[in-house]
Structure formats: C-alpha cells, structure tokens
C-alpha atoms as a printed R data frame, in Angstrom:
    type eleno elety resid chain resno      x       y      z
1   ATOM     1    CA   GLN     A     1 56.829 -18.077 32.803
2   ATOM     2    CA   VAL     A     2 53.382 -19.399 33.956
3   ATOM     3    CA   GLN     A     3 53.382 -22.796 35.532
4   ATOM     4    CA   LEU     A     4 50.495 -25.091 34.701
5   ATOM     5    CA   VAL     A     5 49.323 -28.111 36.832
6   ATOM     6    CA   GLU     A     6 46.753 -30.499 35.647
7   ATOM     7    CA   SER     A     7 44.649 -32.769 37.984
8   ATOM     8    CA   GLY     A     8 41.559 -34.868 37.898
9   ATOM     9    CA   GLY     A     9 42.552 -37.809 35.882
10  ATOM    10    CA   GLY     A    10 42.052 -41.376 36.801
11  ATOM    11    CA   LEU     A    11 40.562 -44.758 35.882
12  ATOM    12    CA   VAL     A    12 36.986 -44.750 34.655
13  ATOM    13    CA   GLN     A    13 34.628 -47.256 32.950
14  ATOM    14    CA   PRO     A    14 33.463 -46.808 29.383
15  ATOM    15    CA   GLY     A    15 30.492 -44.293 29.407
16  ATOM    16    CA   GLY     A    16 31.851 -42.658 32.554
17  ATOM    17    CA   SER     A    17 32.773 -39.122 33.346
18  ATOM    18    CA   LEU     A    18 35.665 -37.098 34.596
19  ATOM    19    CA   ARG     A    19 36.474 -33.408 35.077
20  ATOM    20    CA   LEU     A    20 40.080 -32.293 34.482
21  ATOM    21    CA   THR     A    21 41.413 -29.036 35.979
22  ATOM    22    CA   CYS     A    22 44.400 -27.021 34.885
23  ATOM    23    CA   GLU     A    23 45.595 -24.395 37.354
24  ATOM    24    CA   ALA     A    24 47.994 -21.654 36.466
25  ATOM    25    CA   SER     A    25 50.328 -20.003 38.814
26  ATOM    26    CA   ILE     A    26 49.260 -16.620 37.711
27  ATOM    27    CA   SER     A    27 46.097 -15.090 36.176
28  ATOM    28    CA   ILE     A    28 46.010 -15.685 32.498
29  ATOM    29    CA   PRO     A    29 44.557 -12.815 30.390
30  ATOM    30    CA   ILE     A    30 41.445 -13.824 28.323
31  ATOM    31    CA   SER     A    31 43.362 -12.718 25.269
32  ATOM    32    CA   ARG     A    32 45.697 -15.764 25.702
33  ATOM    33    CA   PRO     A    33 43.924 -18.979 24.507
34  ATOM    34    CA   MET     A    34 44.235 -22.110 26.643
35  ATOM    35    CA   HIS     A    35 44.149 -25.515 25.115
36  ATOM    36    CA   TRP     A    36 43.912 -29.242 26.006
37  ATOM    37    CA   TYR     A    37 45.954 -31.786 24.221
38  ATOM    38    CA   ARG     A    38 46.375 -35.486 24.668
39  ATOM    39    CA   GLN     A    39 49.000 -38.181 23.985
40  ATOM    40    CA   ALA     A    40 48.140 -41.915 23.875
41  ATOM    41    CA   PRO     A    41 50.889 -44.549 24.098
42  ATOM    42    CA   GLY     A    42 52.786 -44.834 20.790
43  ATOM    43    CA   LYS     A    43 51.015 -41.825 19.335
44  ATOM    44    CA   GLU     A    44 51.725 -38.157 18.752
45  ATOM    45    CA   ARG     A    45 50.293 -35.512 21.002
46  ATOM    46    CA   GLU     A    46 46.980 -34.260 19.479
47  ATOM    47    CA   PHE     A    47 44.719 -31.317 19.901
48  ATOM    48    CA   VAL     A    48 41.644 -31.828 21.968
49  ATOM    49    CA   ALA     A    49 39.902 -28.504 22.696
50  ATOM    50    CA   ALA     A    50 40.645 -24.754 22.979
51  ATOM    51    CA   ILE     A    51 39.037 -21.736 24.633
52  ATOM    52    CA   GLY     A    52 39.787 -18.116 23.744
53  ATOM    53    CA   SER     A    53 38.355 -14.645 24.251
54  ATOM    54    CA   ALA     A    54 34.651 -14.143 24.232
55  ATOM    55    CA   HIS     A    55 34.333 -17.742 25.259
56  ATOM    56    CA   TYR     A    56 35.329 -18.891 21.745
57  ATOM    57    CA   THR     A    57 35.753 -22.736 21.799
58  ATOM    58    CA   SER     A    58 37.006 -25.262 19.413
59  ATOM    59    CA   TYR     A    59 37.087 -29.110 19.550
60  ATOM    60    CA   ALA     A    60 38.609 -32.005 17.774
61  ATOM    61    CA   ASP     A    61 36.045 -33.960 15.790
62  ATOM    62    CA   SER     A    62 36.595 -37.067 17.890
63  ATOM    63    CA   VAL     A    63 35.406 -35.353 21.045
64  ATOM    64    CA   LYS     A    64 32.688 -32.971 19.957
65  ATOM    65    CA   GLY     A    65 29.516 -33.432 21.896
66  ATOM    66    CA   ARG     A    66 31.288 -35.362 24.771
67  ATOM    67    CA   LEU     A    67 34.028 -33.059 26.064
68  ATOM    68    CA   THR     A    68 33.415 -29.461 27.172
69  ATOM    69    CA   ILE     A    69 36.191 -26.920 27.778
70  ATOM    70    CA   SER     A    70 35.428 -23.953 30.148
71  ATOM    71    CA   ARG     A    71 37.409 -21.291 31.952
72  ATOM    72    CA   ASP     A    72 37.243 -19.384 35.271
73  ATOM    73    CA   ASN     A    73 36.042 -15.737 35.472
74  ATOM    74    CA   ALA     A    74 39.144 -15.017 37.353
75  ATOM    75    CA   PRO     A    75 41.017 -16.804 34.661
76  ATOM    76    CA   ASN     A    76 43.755 -18.867 36.380
77  ATOM    77    CA   ALA     A    77 42.069 -22.167 35.645
78  ATOM    78    CA   VAL     A    78 40.748 -24.147 32.702
79  ATOM    79    CA   TYR     A    79 38.557 -27.212 32.855
80  ATOM    80    CA   LEU     A    80 37.693 -30.101 30.706
81  ATOM    81    CA   ALA     A    81 34.458 -31.895 31.428
82  ATOM    82    CA   MET     A    82 34.536 -35.341 29.860
83  ATOM    83    CA   ASP     A    83 31.310 -37.367 29.398
84  ATOM    84    CA   ASP     A    84 30.596 -40.619 27.651
85  ATOM    85    CA   LEU     A    85 34.247 -41.614 27.791
86  ATOM    86    CA   ARG     A    86 35.636 -44.305 25.503
87  ATOM    87    CA   PRO     A    87 38.646 -46.528 25.614
88  ATOM    88    CA   GLU     A    88 40.113 -44.548 22.819
89  ATOM    89    CA   ASP     A    89 40.167 -41.500 25.064
90  ATOM    90    CA   THR     A    90 42.863 -43.105 27.088
91  ATOM    91    CA   ALA     A    91 45.895 -40.862 27.099
92  ATOM    92    CA   VAL     A    92 47.826 -38.268 29.126
93  ATOM    93    CA   TYR     A    93 46.022 -35.018 28.970
94  ATOM    94    CA   TYR     A    94 48.059 -31.792 28.884
95  ATOM    95    CA   CYS     A    95 47.145 -28.164 29.372
96  ATOM    96    CA   TRP     A    96 48.769 -25.450 27.193
97  ATOM    97    CA   VAL     A    97 48.563 -21.668 27.246
98  ATOM    98    CA   ALA     A    98 49.329 -19.543 24.127
99  ATOM    99    CA   PRO     A    99 52.176 -16.937 24.352
100 ATOM   100    CA   GLY     A   100 50.982 -13.380 24.971
101 ATOM   101    CA   THR     A   101 50.773 -10.765 27.711
102 ATOM   102    CA   GLY     A   102 52.651 -12.038 30.699
103 ATOM   103    CA   GLY     A   103 54.995 -14.543 29.027
104 ATOM   104    CA   PRO     A   104 55.701 -17.303 26.426
105 ATOM   105    CA   ALA     A   105 53.695 -20.410 25.828
106 ATOM   106    CA   SER     A   106 53.754 -23.051 28.508
107 ATOM   107    CA   TRP     A   107 52.902 -26.814 28.934
108 ATOM   108    CA   GLY     A   108 51.718 -28.621 32.126
109 ATOM   109    CA   ARG     A   109 53.086 -32.050 33.011
110 ATOM   110    CA   GLY     A   110 49.914 -33.863 32.298
111 ATOM   111    CA   THR     A   111 47.282 -36.033 33.942
112 ATOM   112    CA   GLN     A   112 46.526 -39.710 33.043
113 ATOM   113    CA   VAL     A   113 43.092 -40.616 32.050
114 ATOM   114    CA   THR     A   114 42.369 -44.365 31.507
115 ATOM   115    CA   VAL     A   115 39.074 -45.639 30.205
116 ATOM   116    CA   SER     A   116 38.733 -49.416 30.770
117 ATOM   117    CA   SER     A   117 36.296 -51.909 32.093
C-alpha cells in the first residue's frame, strides 16, 4: 500500500500563500486520481481538489480561483498551491490517492494550515 506524507503547512496571515506537498512512497500511475481534503475543528472532512489523467482537475466551490492542484511528471507527488488564504481555510489538509493499479486507496496523516492575523 502506498504511503503518503504531506508537508508545507503552517501559520499564515489572511491573504497569504502556502504550497502543500504530498509525496508518495511509490510512483502513482496517472490513471489513479489524487485528491486533497481538509478537516476543520468540529467539522467533517471535506473535498478540496482533485487531479486525474490528462491533467483533469476539480475544485470545491469555496476554493476555486485561489487553490491550484498540480502533479509531478514522474508522478510520485501532488501539490496544492494556496493563495489569498482566508481564516475559513484553517484545517488539517489530507492527501488521498484513489484505488487502482498498484494498490488500494490511501490517506496521508495530514498537515495543519492555520490562517490568522
């Protein structure tokens, strides 16, 4: 089973930027979509963004135009560029890979993003 490790979280002021990275322990076939989710305190985990084959991307309405998902050409990493961050973006951000060639679905352990002045 692939292991996923997120990094890049931290404390940032409103309007600031961060870039999250999710590194996989093995190369992930392009046919296996990779997603970012987030979970704020007291709330359920929610979908943030996804990237699939042919660079297909999808975003939650709340982050469109501010967050950008991308993926390595040697696909063992997925990134989330976060601009114009808002306090409501504060959450633990998790990486997820869909089941497919090479193994089952897998979650990372998350990285904390805090947006506060």
